[in-house]
RODO-2510 file (C-alpha; in nm, 4 decimals, decimal comma):
residues 86
     n   res          X          Y          Z
     1     m    -1,5585     9,2490    -9,3859
     2     r    -1,9375     9,1382    -9,3696
     3     f    -2,0248     8,7996    -9,3121
     4     n    -2,2965     8,6327    -9,4785
     5     m    -2,5000     8,4768    -9,1212
     6     e    -2,7821     8,3941    -9,3567
     7     i    -2,9526     8,0303    -9,2815
     8     n    -3,0695     7,8533    -9,6008
     9     i    -3,2564     7,5952    -9,5518
    10     g    -3,2446     7,4362    -9,8977
    11     r    -2,8969     7,3905    -9,7903
    12     v    -2,9651     7,2255    -9,4755
    13     v    -3,2254     7,0145    -9,6311
    14     i    -3,0066     6,8921    -9,8877
    15     t    -2,6974     6,8429    -9,6687
    16     i    -2,9032     6,6619    -9,4791
    17     i    -3,0013     6,4433    -9,7245
    18     n    -2,6681     6,4097    -9,8557
    19     f    -2,4981     6,3219    -9,5178
    20     i    -2,8243     5,9879    -9,4573
    21     i    -2,7191     5,9049    -9,7949
    22     l    -2,3493     5,9128    -9,7073
    23     y    -2,4451     5,7265    -9,4084
    24     l    -2,6282     5,4011    -9,5746
    25     i    -2,3544     5,3967    -9,8357
    26     l    -2,1522     5,2986    -9,5320
    27     k    -2,3537     5,1338    -9,3430
    28     h    -2,3881     4,8851    -9,6606
    29     f    -2,0471     4,8262    -9,7693
    30     f    -1,8109     4,8915    -9,4639
    31     f    -2,0040     4,8610    -9,1502
    32     k    -2,0225     4,4466    -9,1413
    33     t    -1,7153     4,4264    -9,3056
    34     v    -1,4903     4,6813    -9,0169
    35     d    -1,7088     4,4637    -8,7654
    36     d    -1,6530     4,1209    -8,8892
    37     t    -1,2598     4,2078    -8,9294
    38     i    -1,3046     4,3282    -8,5164
    39     t    -1,4494     4,0167    -8,4965
    40     n    -1,1874     3,8017    -8,6330
    41     r    -0,9133     4,0221    -8,4395
    42     q    -1,0913     3,9510    -8,0926
    43     n    -1,0980     3,5853    -8,2238
    44     e    -0,7663     3,6099    -8,2879
    45     i    -0,6759     3,7154    -7,9541
    46     d    -0,8458     3,5381    -7,7842
    47     f    -0,7429     3,2011    -7,9072
    48     k    -0,3722     3,3558    -7,8579
    49     i    -0,4773     3,4410    -7,4940
    50     k    -0,5958     3,0936    -7,4263
    51     s    -0,2617     2,9341    -7,5744
    52     t    -0,0746     3,1427    -7,3915
    53     n    -0,2382     3,0625    -7,0692
    54     e    -0,1927     2,6771    -7,1012
    55     n     0,1632     2,7078    -7,2226
    56     e     0,2305     2,8667    -6,8806
    57     q     0,0411     2,6186    -6,7396
    58     k     0,2508     2,3445    -6,8796
    59     s     0,5980     2,5367    -6,8138
    60     k     0,4955     2,5536    -6,4132
    61     q     0,4539     2,1663    -6,4063
    62     l     0,7160     2,1417    -6,6067
    63     v     0,9201     2,3277    -6,3698
    64     l     0,7949     2,1059    -6,0622
    65     q     0,8708     1,8532    -6,2135
    66     h     1,2230     1,8747    -6,2737
    67     e     1,2919     2,0190    -5,8924
    68     e     1,1834     1,7497    -5,8018
    69     l     1,3751     1,5590    -6,0349
    70     l     1,6744     1,7411    -5,9036
    71     k     1,6123     1,7139    -5,5405
    72     s     1,5877     1,3183    -5,6073
    73     s     1,8989     1,3582    -5,7655
    74     r     2,0459     1,5321    -5,4776
    75     q     1,9350     1,3161    -5,2138
    76     e     2,0487     1,0545    -5,4517
    77     g     2,3955     1,1847    -5,4798
    78     k     2,3870     1,2564    -5,1257
    79     g     2,3076     0,9141    -5,0742
    80     i     2,6225     0,7931    -5,2332
    81     v     2,8389     0,9779    -5,1033
    82     e     2,7294     0,8426    -4,7584
    83     e     2,8067     0,5303    -4,8623
    84     y     3,1539     0,5728    -4,9886
    85     k     3,2475     0,7640    -4,7045
    86     k     3,1812     0,4773    -4,4992
***
């Protein structure tokens, strides 16, 4: 078996030109679209993270409020029991 190991300069030049043309076509039609899609997705993710953090803060505040309400209810209940014992 013999392999042809010659380099054809004409074929190399044509391949490079084809690659450059393909790159320019992809850059013109697709790179901006892909970049816009990635940017929109990143903005959506950032919004969801911000919203989640805000909801987490709100839930922590509600937990604290409910704990305070529960504590005051227990104290009120103890007061009623003490008053009933008297």
